[in-house]
C-alpha positions in Angstrom: 44.7 16.6 -5.1 42.5 13.5 -4.7 41.4 10.7 -7.0 37.7 10.3 -7.9 37.9 6.9 -6.1 38.4 8.8 -2.8 35.3 10.9 -3.0 33.1 11.2 0.1 29.8 13.0 0.9 30.5 16.5 2.1 33.9 16.7 0.5 34.5 20.1 -1.3 36.1 20.1 -4.7 37.7 23.0 -6.6 36.6 22.6 -10.2 37.7 25.4 -12.6 38.1 27.8 -9.7 34.6 27.2 -8.3 33.8 25.3 -5.1 31.5 22.3 -5.3 30.3 20.1 -2.4 29.8 16.3 -3.1 26.1 15.6 -2.2 26.1 12.0 -3.6 28.4 9.7 -5.5 28.3 6.3 -7.1 30.9 4.1 -8.7 29.5 2.6 -11.9 30.9 -0.2 -14.1 29.1 -0.5 -17.4 29.1 -3.7 -19.3 31.6 -2.2 -21.8 34.2 0.4 -21.1 35.9 1.9 -18.1 34.5 2.5 -14.6 33.1 5.9 -14.0 32.1 7.9 -10.9 28.7 9.6 -11.1 28.3 12.5 -8.7 25.7 15.1 -7.6 27.6 18.3 -6.8 26.2 21.4 -5.1 27.7 24.8 -5.7 28.9 26.1 -2.4 27.9 29.8 -3.0 24.9 29.6 -5.1 23.3 26.3 -4.0 22.9 25.1 -7.6 23.0 21.2 -7.9 24.4 19.5 -11.0 25.2 16.0 -12.1 28.8 15.3 -13.2 30.4 12.1 -14.3 34.2 11.5 -13.9 36.3 8.7 -15.3 37.6 6.4 -12.5 41.1 7.5 -11.1 40.7 11.0 -12.4 42.6 13.5 -10.3 40.5 16.4 -8.8 41.4 19.4 -6.7 40.1 19.4 -3.2 39.4 22.5 -1.3 40.0 22.9 2.4 36.8 24.4 4.0 37.1 25.1 7.6 33.8 25.2 9.6 34.0 27.2 12.8 31.5 27.8 15.6 31.1 31.6 15.8 28.9 34.0 17.9 27.1 36.8 16.2 28.0 40.1 17.9 26.5 43.0 15.9 25.9 44.6 12.5 28.4 47.4 11.9 26.7 48.9 8.8 28.9 47.2 6.3 28.7 43.7 7.5 27.9 41.2 10.3 30.6 40.9 13.0 31.1 37.4 14.3 33.5 36.2 17.0 35.3 32.8 16.9 34.2 31.1 20.2 37.6 29.4 20.7 40.1 32.1 19.6 38.0 35.2 20.3 39.0 36.5 16.9 36.5 38.8 15.3 35.4 38.5 11.6 33.2 40.8 9.5 31.0 39.0 7.0 29.4 40.9 4.2 25.7 41.3 3.9 25.6 39.3 0.6 27.3 36.3 2.2 24.9 36.2 5.2 21.9 36.6 2.9 18.5 35.4 4.3 20.2 34.2 7.5 20.0 37.8 8.8 16.3 37.2 9.3 17.1 34.7 12.1 20.2 36.2 13.7 20.0 37.6 17.2 23.0 39.1 19.0 24.8 36.5 21.0 23.5 33.6 18.9 26.0 31.0 17.6 26.2 29.8 14.0 28.7 27.7 12.0 30.6 29.8 9.5 32.3 28.0 6.6 35.7 29.5 5.6 37.9 28.9 2.6 41.3 30.5 2.8 40.0 32.7 5.6 37.2 34.0 3.3 33.6 33.3 4.6 31.5 31.3 2.2 28.2 30.8 4.0 26.5 30.4 7.4 24.9 27.3 8.8 22.1 28.1 11.3 20.4 25.8 13.6 17.2 24.2 12.2 15.0 26.5 14.2 15.3 29.6 16.4 13.2 31.2 19.0 12.1 34.8 18.2 9.8 37.2 20.0 6.7 38.5 18.2 7.0 42.3 18.2 3.7 43.1 16.4 0.6 41.2 15.3 -3.0 42.2 15.2 -5.0 41.1 18.2 -7.0 37.9 17.9 -10.8 38.1 18.0 -13.1 36.2 20.3 -13.7 32.7 18.9 -10.2 32.4 17.3 -9.0 28.9 18.0 -5.7 27.0 17.6 -7.0 25.4 14.4 -8.1 27.5 11.5 -6.6 30.6 10.0 -3.4 32.5 10.3 -2.4 36.1 10.4 0.8 38.0 9.7 3.2 38.7 12.6 6.5 40.6 12.7 9.3 39.1 14.8 12.2 40.9 16.6 14.6 40.5 13.6 12.0 42.3 11.3 11.0 39.1 9.5 7.2 38.7 8.8 5.8 35.2 9.3 2.3 33.7 9.3 1.1 32.7 12.8 -2.1 31.2 14.2 -4.9 33.6 15.1 -4.5 33.1 18.9 -0.9 34.4 19.2 -0.4 37.9 20.7 2.4 40.5 20.6 5.2 39.7 23.1 5.0 35.9 22.8 8.0 33.8 21.8 7.7 31.5 18.8 9.9 28.8 17.2 10.7 29.5 13.5 12.2 27.1 10.9 15.4 28.8 9.6 15.1 26.9 6.2 11.5 27.8 5.3 10.6 30.7 7.6 7.5 28.8 8.8 6.1 29.1 12.3 6.7 25.8 14.2 5.1 26.5 17.5 4.8 28.6 20.6 7.6 28.6 23.1 6.4 28.0 26.7 7.0 30.7 29.2 
């Protein structure tokens, strides 16, 4: 239990059995009436953002979310298996929880896993990852670094748009938030 006066960015609240992360908060004292706390809350699982106003000194339930550094080992058919890098405990995370992060996961890669009461909530990946292009059409004579793009498939199976000059076998940097090509990785 915490008071709304104790809210901080990143704090996770348990409101009506659902977990919400505080994105932004502001104490507001109107000309008349009591002080209120305006907040912007993000649903931990769905990512939905809502505005909510609390009266000052209202008690709210806080949730303990443990963020652990884990290494991705393999996919066992029913989920993604991760290993805690400090305790070496293994944890299987369902496909639905991993979601689109599967497009950027390579065996041996580390990610931050958020847990609430030992249940995985979501993955935090690095802002960008390096992936190898497994297939793309060959570029044509005259293709330059500026200009058009073409589709390319990377080693995780994700299809991205890359510049015309890239060839199969090259490593590229990909943004994990948008899936955009960021650049070629030097050999």
